[in-house]
C-alpha positions, -999 to +999 in steps of 0.1 A: +188+277+019+156+284+001+160+286-040+160+320-057+130+319-083+155+335-110+183+314-100+157+280-109+147+296-139+179+295-156+187+256-144+150+249-163+163+266-189+195+253-190+183+214-185+164+217-218+192+232-235+215+204-226+196+175-231+184+189-266+218+186-272+230+155-255+201+128-255+193+108-232+210+112-192+204+097-160+190+119-135+223+113-112+245+128-142+222+154-147+217+164-110+261+163-109+263+188-141+234+211-124+247+210-086+215+196-074+199+168-058+179+137-079+151+146-063+152+182-073+161+169-109+130+156-107+110+181-097+125+203-121+114+176-150+079+175-134+078+214-137+088+213-170+064+189-186+040+212-179+056+248-197+055+253-229+049+282-255+015+299-257-018+282-258-007+255-230-021+229-248-003+194-254+011+197-285+026+234-271+043+215-239+077+203-239+074+171-233+099+137-220+098+102-223+080+089-196+092+051-196+130+063-197+126+086-168+110+055-149+144+036-156+161+064-139+171+087-175+159+115-188+150+119-224+137+151-244+111+144-267+098+180-280+116+211-263+088+232-282+114+258-298+134+268-264+165+257-283+158+277-314+186+313-317+164+341-301+149+361-319+143+400-308+119+425-315+131+464-310+117+468-279+133+436-265+170+448-284+169+480-272+164+467-232+192+440-238+211+469-253+207+491-221+212+459-198+248+453-218+256+487-219+259+485-178+271+453-176+300+472-200+305+505-175+312+472-142+333+454-167+355+485-171+359+493-139+370+460-130+396+451-160+383+421-170+395+404-198+357+397-214+357+434-219+368+428-256+340+401-262+313+423-247+328+454-273+322+427-298+286+418-287+276+456-279+286+468-315+268+442-334+230+446-315+240+484-321+242+477-356+212+453-359+190+478-337+196+505-357+183+542-351+167+532-319+201+523-303+207+557-306+182+563-283+196+547-255+217+562-228+227+544-196+251+559-169+260+531-143+263+551-113+283+534-088+280+537-048+310+549-025+328+585-020+342+594-053+383+589-039+373+557-025+355+546-061+386+557-078+410+538-062+395+503-056+391+511-099+431+514-096+433+484-072+412+465-097+426+473-129+465+469-115+457+440-090+472+451-060+461+448-025+437+474-007+437+485+029+404+503+037+385+515+070+348+495+068+318+504+087+298+474+093+257+466+093+263+473+137+283+508+127+315+494+141+345+508+123+373+480+108+407+482+094+411+458+067+436+446+040+419+429+010+428+413-025+399+431-047+385+403-069+353+428-092+325+447-081+294+435-083+257+461-086+227+442-071+202+453-054+206+491-057+242+486-040+271+485-052+293+459-036+335+447-034+340+411-036+374+409-015+396+384-002+400+393+032+432+385+050+415+391+085+388+369+080+408+345+059+380+344+033+365+360+006+341+389+019+315+413+004+318+449+012+294+473+002+312+504-012+287+532+001+305+520+036+338+523+027+352+553+046+387+550+036+405+536+006+444+531-002+467+509-024+493+489-006+520+480-034+516+443-032+503+419-058+469+402-052+474+366-043+453+337-066+423+326-043+401+294-048+366+309-077+350+338-068+316+335-053+285+362-063+273+379-038+240+358-034+266+333-018+267+340+014+267+316+041+262+327+074+280+323+103+271+284+119+277+300+156+249+321+147+217+318+169+186+301+154+154+326+149+124+312+135+099+335+115+064+327+104+056+353+079+028+363+056+026+352+023+032+393+009+071+385+028+077+356+006+108+374-008+125+370+028+123+333+022+140+338-016+164+366-011+178+357+026+200+329+031+177+307+052+179+270+069+146+264+064+110+274+047+081+251+053+045+266+040+017+264+067-021+256+062-032+289+070-013+303+039+015+318+061+048+302+056+081+293+082+114+303+077+144+294+103+176+312+099+207+322+119+217+355+128+253+364+139+241+404+136+212+416+160+215+446+142+205+430+105+181+411+119+162+441+139+162+458+102+150+429+086+117+425+109+112+459+107+110+462+067+087+433+067+069+440+103+037+443+089+035+406+078+053+391+110+031+366+126+053+349+152+088+357+160+113+331+177+132+341+200+112+365+215+141+386+226+144+396+185+107+409+183+110+429+216+140+445+203+130+456+170+097+464+186+115+488+207+137+502+181+103+512+160+089+527+195+121+550+197+119+560+158+083+568+165+091+593+195+120+611+177+094+618+150+069+632+178+101+650+193+101+668+157+063+675+148+050+677+183+014+673+170+018+641+157+002+613+180+033+582+182+009+553+191-008+562+158+018+549+133+025+519+156+046+488+142+042+452+153+071+428+153 
């Protein structure tokens, strides 16, 4: 699966902070600590070696001991201030304050015990920001029907199981019993992370697709560590699909779980992914239709193209003077 740029950035900053405190660490130990391969650690060190503070002259860059690295040991010799306490300007503090208030709204609905710690941080940041803090008014709006949202909040707060009726991306309604774990807001949608007894695994449910929700008077069970929404793992039985896309569609490689990514000589790139839901694949192809160069197997391209033509024909019936051929979409 392709790594998201923000995930790598967090790891790069974490490596600098860890090495600054720990001293020399072997490549293998560093790989184990950050959950990556030794080769990825070496690539991260190479990236950090050409990173630093504005100016970007040799004396501005993060530095490592090259001799130690040749022996398989990573030793940071200059962090360039990356580990110093952060000093925020007023605009930065206000932006952070807004983000924390939005986070607080999510923590409150899930009954997370860290809410008290977050309240303390908010209070200190509000005092430090002064009058500018009064101008920040954040209201986090969660997706879903109000009665569904209220029921999910209640189940989370009381630690009770939920019975839900859920519509999948394929427009199939299913009945599930789930142990709610937490609410997550991501990509303009709100998701319920829950243990699904039907699937016997963790599942992610988009809240606006939950048609009904009922609290079951059964305490939630203890389950393994919660995975985030972005940790979705495709069904291994899904069909392999190969896409060749133009560079502007690079987000597909970062946001969609893929088996492999390969840059091509003409500036395009290839992704291989497993697909169990043809409707989901159709939506993906239509979203990036202008940047699709090649699709295998061919049925996926045909399916997306037929869907696009059907949509254009529907618009043509609404506006008889429109020419369906004028707005064709490729896949």
